[in-house]
C-alpha positions in Angstrom: 1.4 52.8 52.3 0.3 56.1 50.9 -0.5 59.2 53.0 -4.1 59.6 54.0 -5.1 56.2 52.4 -4.7 54.0 55.4 -7.7 53.9 57.8 -7.7 51.3 60.6 -11.0 50.7 62.4 -10.2 47.0 63.1 -7.0 45.1 63.7 -3.6 45.2 61.9 -1.1 42.6 63.1 2.3 42.1 61.4 3.8 38.8 62.2 6.7 39.0 59.7 8.3 41.6 57.5 7.8 45.3 57.8 4.9 47.7 57.3 5.7 51.4 57.0 2.8 53.8 57.3 2.9 57.1 55.5 0.2 58.9 57.5 -3.4 57.7 57.9 -6.0 57.3 60.6 -6.3 55.1 63.7 -9.9 55.0 65.0 -11.2 54.5 68.5 -11.0 50.9 69.5 -8.7 49.9 66.6 -5.6 47.7 67.2 -2.2 47.9 65.5 1.1 46.3 66.1 3.5 43.4 65.6 4.5 40.2 67.1 7.5 37.9 66.6 9.9 39.3 64.0 7.4 41.7 62.4 7.6 45.5 62.5 4.9 48.1 62.0 5.9 51.8 62.2 4.9 55.3 61.3 7.6 56.3 58.9 6.4 59.7 57.7 3.3 61.7 57.0 0.5 62.7 59.4 -1.1 60.0 61.5 -4.4 61.0 63.2 -5.2 58.8 66.2 -8.5 59.2 68.1 -9.9 57.7 71.2 -8.4 54.5 72.6 -5.9 52.8 70.3 -4.6 49.4 71.2 -0.9 49.0 70.3 1.6 46.1 70.4 5.2 47.0 69.7 4.1 49.9 67.5 6.9 52.3 66.6 6.6 56.0 66.0 9.7 56.5 63.9 8.9 59.6 61.7 6.1 61.9 60.6 3.6 63.6 62.9 1.0 62.2 65.3 -2.1 64.3 65.9 -5.5 64.0 67.6 -6.5 63.3 71.1 -5.7 59.6 71.9 -5.0 57.1 74.6 -2.5 54.4 73.7 -3.1 51.1 75.4 -0.3 48.4 75.2 3.3 48.8 74.2 4.6 51.8 72.1 8.0 53.0 71.1 8.8 56.7 70.3 12.0 57.1 68.3 11.5 60.1 66.0 7.9 61.2 65.3 6.6 64.7 66.3 3.6 65.4 68.4 3.5 69.1 67.4 -0.2 69.8 67.9 -2.4 71.3 70.6 -3.7 67.8 71.6 -3.4 65.3 74.4 -1.7 61.9 74.3 -2.4 59.6 77.3 -0.4 56.4 78.1 -3.0 54.1 79.6 -2.7 52.4 83.0 -0.7 49.2 82.6 0.7 50.3 79.3 4.4 51.1 78.4 5.9 53.9 76.3 9.6 53.6 75.5 11.3 56.8 74.4 14.4 55.7 72.5 17.1 57.0 70.0 19.3 60.1 70.3 17.0 62.1 68.0 15.1 65.0 69.4 11.5 64.2 70.5 9.3 67.2 69.7 5.9 67.9 71.2 5.3 71.6 70.7 2.0 72.7 72.4 1.2 69.1 73.2 0.2 67.5 76.5 1.6 64.0 77.4 -0.1 62.3 80.3 1.5 59.1 81.6 -0.8 56.8 83.7 1.3 53.7 83.0 5.1 53.3 82.6 7.5 55.5 80.6 11.0 54.2 79.9 13.1 57.2 78.8 16.3 55.8 77.4 17.6 58.5 75.1 16.8 61.7 73.3 15.9 65.3 74.3 12.3 66.0 75.0 11.6 69.4 73.4 8.4 71.2 74.1 7.2 74.8 74.3 4.1 76.9 73.6 2.4 75.8 76.8 2.9 72.1 76.3 3.3 69.8 79.3 4.3 66.4 80.7 2.2 65.0 83.5 3.5 61.8 85.0 0.9 60.1 87.1 2.4 56.6 86.9 6.0 55.4 86.7 8.8 57.3 84.8 12.1 55.4 84.5 14.9 57.8 83.4 17.8 55.8 82.2 19.0 58.4 79.7 22.5 59.8 79.6 23.1 63.5 79.2 19.6 64.5 77.9 17.1 67.1 78.9 13.5 68.3 79.0 13.6 71.7 77.5 11.3 74.4 76.1 12.9 74.6 72.7 9.8 76.1 71.2 9.2 78.9 73.7 7.9 79.2 77.3 4.9 77.8 79.1 6.2 74.2 79.3 5.8 72.4 82.6 6.7 68.9 84.0 4.4 67.7 86.8 5.2 64.6 88.7 2.5 63.1 90.9 3.7 59.5 90.4 7.2 58.1 90.8 10.1 59.5 88.8 13.4 57.6 89.0 16.7 58.7 87.5 19.2 55.8 87.7 22.1 56.1 85.3 25.4 56.5 87.2 27.8 59.2 85.8 25.1 60.9 83.7 23.2 64.2 84.0 19.5 64.8 83.3 18.6 68.5 83.0 15.2 70.0 83.5 15.2 73.4 81.9 11.4 73.7 82.4 9.5 74.3 85.7 9.2 71.1 87.7 6.4 70.4 90.2 6.6 67.3 92.4 3.7 66.1 94.5 4.8 62.5 94.2 8.2 60.8 94.5 11.5 61.7 92.8 14.2 59.1 93.3 17.8 59.9 92.2 19.7 56.7 92.4 22.4 57.5 89.9 24.1 60.6 88.5 23.0 64.2 88.7 19.5 65.7 88.5 20.1 69.3 87.3 17.4 72.0 87.6 17.7 75.3 85.6 14.2 76.5 86.3 11.8 76.6 89.2 11.2 73.5 91.4 8.1 73.2 93.5 8.2 70.2 95.9 5.5 69.1 98.2 6.2 65.4 97.8 9.2 63.1 98.4 12.7 63.7 97.1 15.2 60.9 97.7 18.9 61.1 96.9 21.0 58.0 97.1 24.7 58.1 98.1 26.9 59.4 95.4 24.1 61.3 93.6 23.4 65.0 93.4 20.7 67.5 92.9 21.8 70.9 91.5 19.8 74.0 91.0 20.6 77.4 89.5 18.0 79.0 91.7 16.8 78.8 95.3 15.2 75.5 96.4 12.1 75.6 98.5 10.6 72.6 100.1 6.9 73.1 100.9 4.9 72.0 103.9 4.5 68.3 104.0 7.5 67.6 101.7 10.2 65.1 102.6 13.9 64.9 101.7 15.9 61.9 102.5 19.2 60.2 101.5 22.9 61.0 101.5 23.2 62.7 98.1 24.5 66.2 97.6 22.4 69.3 97.1 23.8 72.4 95.5 21.7 75.6 95.1 21.9 79.3 95.6 19.7 79.0 98.7 17.7 76.4 100.5 14.4 76.9 102.4 12.0 74.6 104.1 
């Protein structure tokens, strides 16, 4: 479907076959997605989404997503870019799946999760003061990927919900400043920090897991640390 031609103010439902979008507009209150064997995806071009957009198995495979929007429903992010100074919110009760080994770029962008994020693969590449704010549930089952500031400094990851890293034998690397006021559970593998870590919440390390830091770790007043995992850092203060 041609770039800039598609404008959805109602409902698009694909029950069979495949619909590839080449840009377009998703308006507040609109619905788009697929059921059964159908597939609808952003393939290329620029898609402007505004307000609350209802999604069902909608795939962001290519192109660029812009605008300030809240996605409600089920969404999969495999290859599109969010390189704009806007905000994307995953609504409460909704699910974002981050899949494929491709880089997932969101330069200058803010991602707020109030539902569930299932991060299965792919580096998350930000910069230019972009941020991730997890207020809900973040399930990290990726293997060997990282959150990094590929586009420059200013990136932050703030967890006020529950972040769980669970893949045994793998390492997730945070190269950006991490602030935790919620709960971080490491139940498998290694959680590696190469930037600052501010913790006033709960950090739980299961047996056989590890937390590594290239700088000193400071646990603030009111924070908790539990479990039998290993901690490696240049210094540790409470």
